[in-house]
C-alpha positions in Angstrom: -9.2 5.8 18.8 -8.1 6.6 15.2 -4.7 4.9 15.8 -6.5 1.8 17.0 -8.7 1.8 13.9 -5.6 2.2 11.6 -3.8 -0.6 13.4 -6.9 -2.8 12.8 -7.0 -1.7 9.1 -3.4 -2.8 8.6 -4.0 -6.0 10.5 -7.0 -6.9 8.4 -5.2 -5.9 5.2 -2.3 -8.3 6.2 -4.8 -11.0 7.0 -6.7 -10.6 3.8 -3.5 -10.4 1.7 -2.2 -13.6 3.3 -5.4 -15.6 3.0 -7.2 -14.3 -0.1 -4.6 -12.4 -2.0 -3.9 -15.1 -4.5 -7.6 -15.4 -5.3 -7.4 -11.9 -6.7 -4.5 -12.7 -8.9 -4.7 -12.0 -12.6 -2.1 -13.8 -14.7 0.0 -14.3 -11.5 -0.1 -10.6 -10.6 -1.4 -10.0 -7.1 -2.5 -6.5 -5.8 -0.8 -5.2 -2.7 -3.7 -4.6 -0.3 -1.3 -3.6 2.5 0.1 -0.7 0.4 -3.5 0.4 -0.5 -4.3 0.6 3.3 -0.9 2.2 4.1 -1.3 4.9 1.5 -4.8 5.6 2.9 -3.4 6.0 6.4 -0.4 8.1 5.3 -2.6 10.5 3.4 -5.2 10.9 6.2 -2.8 10.8 9.2 0.6 12.0 8.1 4.2 10.8 7.9 4.7 9.7 11.5 1.8 7.3 11.6 2.4 6.2 8.0 6.1 5.4 8.8 5.4 3.5 12.0 2.6 1.5 10.6 4.5 0.9 7.4 7.5 -0.4 9.4 5.2 -2.6 11.5 3.3 -4.0 8.5 6.5 -4.6 6.6 8.1 -6.4 9.5 5.1 -8.7 9.9 5.2 -9.5 6.2 9.0 -10.3 6.5 8.3 -12.5 9.5 5.4 -14.3 7.7 7.6 -15.1 4.7 10.9 -16.6 5.9 12.3 -16.8 2.4 12.7 -13.0 2.3 15.6 -11.2 3.8 14.4 -9.7 7.1 13.7 -6.0 6.8 13.2 -5.5 3.1 9.4 -5.1 3.3 9.8 -3.1 6.5 12.1 -0.6 4.7 9.9 -0.4 1.7 6.7 0.2 3.6 8.3 2.7 5.9 9.5 4.7 3.0 6.1 4.6 1.4 4.4 5.7 4.7 6.8 8.5 5.2 6.8 9.7 1.6 3.1 9.7 1.1 2.5 11.2 4.5 5.0 13.9 4.0 3.6 14.9 0.7 0.0 14.8 1.7 -0.3 18.6 2.2 0.9 19.3 -1.3 -1.4 16.9 -3.2 -5.1 16.9 -3.9 -6.0 13.5 -2.6 -9.6 13.7 -3.6 -8.8 13.3 -7.3 -9.0 9.8 -8.5 -6.2 10.4 -11.0 -3.9 11.6 -8.2 -4.8 8.6 -6.1 -4.0 6.2 -8.9 -0.6 7.9 -9.5 0.2 7.8 -5.8 -0.7 4.1 -5.5 1.2 3.2 -8.7 4.4 4.9 -7.6 4.1 3.7 -4.0 3.8 0.1 -5.2 6.6 0.5 -7.7 8.9 2.0 -5.1 8.2 -1.0 -2.8 8.8 -3.5 -5.6 12.1 -1.7 -6.7 13.4 -1.9 -3.1 12.2 -5.4 -2.6 13.6 -6.9 -5.9 16.9 -4.9 -5.7 17.6 -6.1 -2.1 16.5 -9.7 -2.9 19.0 -9.8 -5.8 16.4 -10.3 -8.5 16.2 -6.9 -10.2 14.7 -8.3 -13.5 11.5 -9.0 -11.7 11.0 -5.2 -11.3 9.8 -5.3 -15.0 8.1 -8.7 -15.0 6.2 -8.4 -11.7 6.7 -4.9 -10.3 5.0 -3.0 -13.1 2.0 -5.3 -13.3 1.6 -5.2 -9.5 1.8 -1.5 -9.6 -0.9 -1.1 -12.2 -3.2 -3.6 -10.6 -2.8 -2.1 -7.1 -3.4 1.4 -8.4 -6.5 0.3 -10.3 -7.9 -1.7 -7.4 -7.1 1.0 -4.8 -8.7 3.7 -7.0 -11.8 1.6 -7.5 -12.1 0.9 -3.8 -11.7 4.6 -3.1 -14.5 5.4 -5.6 -16.8 2.8 -4.0 -16.2 3.9 -0.5 -16.5 7.6 -1.3 -19.5 7.6 -3.7 -21.5 4.4 -3.1 -21.2 3.9 0.6 -21.1 7.7 1.2 -18.2 8.1 3.6 -18.7 11.8 3.4 -17.4 14.6 1.2 -14.4 15.5 3.3 -13.2 12.0 4.2 -9.9 10.8 2.5 -10.8 8.3 -0.1 -7.8 6.0 -0.4 
């Protein structure tokens, strides 16, 4: 049941990113809603589910955007899912600062992989850093809202 929920979360993040992602843009910088969802799943479920869902979500993104080399997003999201899931036991995921740092570096890792393989490494600085800060801020804010305002419980992972 939890796996089905996580697949739906990834699907809705992909759908929302594709349809409304540009509406959230600030100066052309768009937050990565898929990475926010993937980090939540990897922290709560571990590296296996994070890696599998990261690969699947990345592959769907690659198939949706034919201008991208096939597999770049799949590789980046798989590494994020594995890395965050693997390190989940050694971090205090309830801390908002920790969540912001995890989201920042997860998004930055994805963008470094993406722009290096797409032969446009200068965009790591011009787009990657802004996307990383925006994704970290939005994800941390969403975590705060879900954990405190909606009351998802004290022991639920908040990302």
